[in-house]
Each structure stands twice: as structure tokens, then as C-alpha cells.
N, C-alpha and C positions, 0 to 999 in steps of 0.2 A: 074613525078615519076611513075604514074600509067601505062603510056605507056611503060616505061622501064621494069616494073615488068611484064606486059603482054607479052612483047617480050621475056623476060627471061623465062617465063613459057612455051611459045610456043617452044623455043629452047631446053628446058629441060623437055618436056612433058613426057618423059619416066622415069623421076625421080619422086618418090612419093612426094605428096604435102607437107607433114610435113617436109621432108628433105629440100625442097626448102625454106619453111618458116623459119626453124631454121638456114639455111645458110644465109638468108637475115638478120636475127637478129644478127648472128655472124659477118657478114660483117659490119653491122652498128656499132657494138661495136668496131671493129678494127679501123674503120674510126674515131670514136669518140676519141679513145685513141691516134691516130695519130694527130688529130687536137689539142687535149689537150697538147701533148708533144711539138708541134711546137709553139703553142701560149705561153706556159710557157717559152720556150727559148727566144722568142721575147720580152716578158714582162721583163724577167730577164736582157736582154741586154739594154733595154731602161730605165727602172725605177730603178732597183736595185742599180746601182752606185750612184744615186742621193739621195736616201732615205733609211736609215736603217729600217724604218717602213715598206716600201714596201717589203724588204727582209723577215722580219718576217711574214708579211701577205701572201706572196707568198709561203713560206715554210709551214706555218700552214694550209693553205687552199688547198694544192695540192691534198690531198686525197678526201675531199668533192667535190671539183670542178670536179675531174675526174669521180667520181660516178655520179654527177649531169649530166654531159655531156653524159655519157653512158645511163642514164635513159631517157634523152631527145631523144637520137637516137632510143632507143627501143620504146618509145612512138610514134615516127614518123613512124616507120616501121611496128609495130605490127598490126595496123588496115588493112594494105595492104597485109600482108603476107597470103599466102594460107594455113591456118591451120584449123583443125577441131575445133568445138565448145568447146570440152573438153580441148584440148591442149591450145586453146586461153584463156579459163577461168583460167586454171592453171597458165599460164604465166602472165595474168593480176593480179592474186592474188599475185604472186611472185613480180610483179612490185609494187603493193601497199605496201607490206612489206618492199621492198627496199626504197620506198619513206619515210616511217616512220623511218627507220634506218638513212636515209640521214638527216632528220630533227633533229633527236637526235644527230647525229655526228656534224652537223653545230652548234647546241646549245652548245655542249661541247667545240668545238673549239672557239666559241665566248667568252665563259666564260674564257677559257685559255688565249686568247689574251688580254681580258680586265684586267685580274688579273696581267699578265706580264707587261702591260703598267702602271698599278697602282703602282706596286712594284718598277719599274725602276725610279720612282720619288724620291726615298730615297737613301741616300748614305750608302753604306755598308763597305767602306774602312776606317772608322774612328774607334777609340778605343771605345768611349762611344756611340755605335750605338743602343741605347735602342729603339728609335722611329722606326728605320728601322726594327729591329727584332720584335717589337710589330706588325707592319703592315704586315710583311711577315708571321708571325704566323696566324694572323686573316685571311689573304687572302688565305693561303694554306688550312686552315680548312674549311672555307666557300666554297672554290672552290671544295674540295673533297666531301663535303656534297651535294653541288648542282649537281655535276657530278653523284653521286649515285642516287639522286632523278630523274634526267633526264633519267638515264638508266632504273630505275624502271618504270617510266611512258612509255618510249618507248617500253619496253618488254611487259608490260601489254596491251598497245594499239595493238601491233602486235599479241598477243595471242587472243585478242578479234576478230580478223579477221578470226580466224579458228573456225568453228562451234563446232568441237569436244572438243576443250579446251577453249572455250569462257568463261566458268564459272570460270576457274582458272585466266584468265585475269581480270575478274570482281572482283574476290576475292582479287587479288593482288592490283588492282587499288583502290577499295573502302574499303578494309579491313572489309568485311562483311561476315556473315555466318559462318558455322562451319569450312570451309576450311580456311577462313581468321583468325579465332581464333587459329587454329592449327599452321598456318604459323606465326602468331604473337608470340605464345609461343616459337616456334622453333627459331625465329629470335630475341628473347629478348636480348641476349648478343650483337648482332649487333646493335639493336636499342638503347640500353643503352650506347654503346660506341659512336654512332653517336650523341646522346644528350650530352654526356660528351664532345665531340669535340666542339659542339656549346658553351657549358659553358666555356671551356678553351679559345676559341677564344674571348669570351666576357670579362671574368674575368682575363685572363692572369696570371694564376699561374706559367706557364712555357712559354718560348718563344724559338724560334730557336736559338741554340748556347748558351743557358743557361747552366751553370755548376751546376749539381745536384748530390746529394748523395742519392741513393735509394737502398734498400736491401743490405746495406753495400758495395755498389759499387759506385765509383765516375767516372763521365764522363760528356759529353756534349750532349745536345738535338740535334740530327742530323736531324731528320725528324719527322713531325707530320702527320700521315696518317689519313684516315677516321676512323679507329677503333683502331689504336695502335700508339705508340711512339717508335722511334728507338733512343737508347742511345749509343753514341760512347764512350766506356770506355777508360780509360787512356792507356791501353795496346793494343788498337786497336780492341778489341772484340766489338761485338754489342749485346746489351740487348734490347729485344723487350718487351714492357710493354703495356697492354691494356690502352686505354684512361681513362676508368672508375677508374683506380688505382689512378690517380692524383686528382680525386674528392673525393674518399672514404677513402684514407689512407694518413697518414702524410709522408712527404719527405722533404729533405733539398734543397733549391734553393740558391746557393751561389752568384748568380748575379741577384737577383730579382730587386734591386733598383740601385746597383752600383757594379762594378767589383772588386773594391779594397777590399782586405782581410787582416786580422791580423793573422799572424802565430805564434804559440807557440812552443818553444824549451825547453824541460825539461832536467836539469842536476842534478846529485847527486854528491856532493862534501863533503869533510871532514869538521868537525866543525871548524877547524883552517884555513879554506879558506879565502882569502882576497876578500870578496864580492865586495867592491868598486873598486878594481883593475880589477876584471872580468867585472864589469859593464862598466868601462872605455874602456876596450878592445872591448866589444860588440858594443859600440857606434862608435868606430873607424872602426871596420869591416863593420858595416852597412853603414857608410858614404863612404867607399871605394867601396862598391858593386854597380853595375849598376842596380841591381834588386830592391833595396830599393827605395820606392817612396818618402821618406823624411817626412813621417807623424808620424809614431809611432816607438819608440825604447825604451825599458825599461827592467829592470832586477829586480826581487823581490825574496825574500825568502818566499816561499809559504807553506812549510811544514818541519817538523823535523821527523827524524827516529832514531832508536837506534844507528845506525852506521853513518848516513849521514844527511845532510840537503839538501832539494830539492830547486833548483833555477828554475825560469821560466823566459825565455827571450821572449819578445813580439816584433815582427817586422812586418811592413806592406809592402804590395806589390801591384802592379797595378791590378793583376788578379790572379786566382788560380794557373796556372802553374808556374808563377814567384814566388808566395808565397811558393810553394813547393821547388823550386830550391834555393830560398833564405834561407829557413830554413835549408836545407842540407848544404849549404855553411857555414852558421854561426855556425852550430853544429860542423862541421869539424874543423873550425879555432879556436873555443873556446876550444875544446878538445886539439888541438895542443898547444895552449897557456898555458893551465893548466899543460900539461905534461912537457913543456920545461921551463916555467917561475916559476911555483909554484908547484913542484911535491908533496910537503907536503899536498896539497889540494886534492889529489886523495883519494878516499875512502880507509879506512884501518880498520883492526880489532885491538882492544886493549885487553890485557890480563895481569893479575898479575901472575908472575911465582915465586913460593916459592923455595928456595934452598933445596938441598938434606938434609934429616933428619939425619945428622951425627954430632957428637959433640954438639948436642943440638941447632944447628943453625936454623933448621926448626921450632923447638918449640918456640925459641925466636922471630922468624919472625912472626909466627902466634899470639904470645902473644901481639906483638905491633900492629897487624892489627886491624882495627875497628871490633866491635862485630858483625856487620851484615855480615862481610866477613869471619868470622871464621867458619870452618866446624863443623858440629854437631857430637859429639862423638857417636859411635854406641852403641845401647842398649845392655846390657849383656844378655838380654833375646832374 
């Protein structure tokens, strides 16, 4: 290698030394990239068809291995390149920072692959997949917290290699001094959300794909990030909520222990309504529906009003979307049944109409009416 470089310098003695040195480093990088591309294709042809794990490993490590091979090529050529001391020192410093970045990148990829392999052990294609959603939530939260810590450590370590900003790296790494205090106050929301993420992963108030009611909006937990939660609302909107919200404020989790839900349908009918007939029709509609899970079906008179009585029908379904659809279906069919089979049960207004006051008929009608229904005569004053 040294003889090749000496011959190259002799043939290019009219070119400045720094150009030759940078050209050697660039050539080494290109050769490293070529070797990586060829080796990756060979490995993919040999190992990938036999093992899906090898496919994941090859895809996830493509970037770090490419960077590692480039750094190895630079480390091999840099001592032999004809460079000035200042340029060599600058490139060596850059090489050290790149090594720190490579270590951080490899650590993040290792955590990613380990979490993926762990989650793949659980089944996600079953209805009651609480165990799978529990572990997916824990792994995602811990993975993102770990990735954040790795990035902080890598950045602080890289900053400490620069004399001009070493104090910031120390402050970031050790959280000491006035700069660390200011940084801690500024990052208080971030830190509180990170801690809340750890609490959520441990205590499990929410999990991935839980149905929740929050801020009068209903949806599913789509993603739990390092500092926020993405709620997929029923109309496909997305609500982004800080992680600390789920620790500090109340919310409804409809699938905490089970996905089955009881839905309620309210109906207002006349006092003359045939409640047993409506109850029988409710049971028939529920049994005919594919959305009913066969657990709960009931009809009760829960309240009375001046004009109507209020009925409440209870039906159960396997999950929240089916519960909503089942309630809509039963409400529609019960209304059609009341309209067609017992129209007298529809809400109505009642009034007593007195005949016209000619020939004394009106006076006789009012005289026969109960005292509480008689109009009060106006005062002569």
C-alpha cells in the first residue's frame, strides 16, 4: 500500500498534497461502498431465502454496516495520506465523531431488532388480544425512551470532543451547573412526558388499539410515542395528546379488561304503549342481528314525563364499533315496529276542548268539569 501511494505521489507530484490526500480518502470511501453493495447482494442471495430473520437483520443493519466499512477504509488510508497536520487533525476529529455516531446508531438498531423479535412472539390476529397489546405498548414505550437516552448520550459525548462546546456536553451528560439547570427547566415538559411514558408502560392505563373517550372524542389508541399519544378518532381524524395527560386527568377506556360493551337505546313512547310487546320485539331483533353477542338484552321503563314514558333498551356487543352499529340497528327497527304495529304508542299531546259558548252549552260543560279544571273568573277590579 505504501509503495502504491509513493508511486501515485511521484506521478502526481504537480498536484498539491492535500488534493492527493483527499482523493485517496474519497477513493477509499467509494471502494468501501462498492464492497458493501456487492457483499450485501451476495448475502441476500445465499441467506435470505432460507431465513426471515436474516432478511430483517440484513435490512436493519444496512446503514450501520455501510458506515462502519467506510470508517474502516478511512482509518486504513488516513495515516498514509499526504496531509498537513491541521487537516489530518481535523479529519481525525471528524472520524472520532463518526465513530460515536456509529456506536449510537448500532445501539438503536439493536434495540429495534430486539423489540421486534420480542413482539413477534405474540399473536395479533385474535379478537381478545390483550396480552399482545400489553406487550406491544410496553415494548414501544421502553424502546422510544431507550432511543432518546441513546441519542442524548451520543450527542453529549460528541459535544465533549469539541473544546469550544465541551461544557455544554458535560452539562447535558451530567445535568450539572447553571446550564444544566436551565436546560432541565426548559426540558421539563419533555422529561415529564418521558416519565409518564414509563408509568404508562408499567401500569398499562392504555394500550395500543384501546378504545378511549377523551375530551368528548371517541377513538382508538393508534400510537404511543416518547412524549405523546396519537388517537385515531372514529371519523379518521387524529388527536395528539401528551403522555402526561393520561396520568394527570381522567379519561374513559372502553377496552381496559374486555372488549365487550353494553349499549343503551332510549325511546319515548305514549303512556298507552304495550311495553311487553316492545320488549318481545327487542329480543327478536337482537337474536336476528349478527352484531349481538348473546349476553345482554333487556327493556325497562326508567322514567316518566308529562307527555311520555321513557324506555331504555340494553344490548351487548363484542366491541365498541359493533355496539354502535347494533344500537343504530335496534333503534331503527323498534321505531318501525312502533310506527307500523302500535301507532297509538307514539308520543301525543292531550287537551280538553270546550264547545262554543252559545245556548249555554259552554257554561254547562264547565259546570260539569272538575273544580281544578274550571277557569278562574276575572276580578272586576
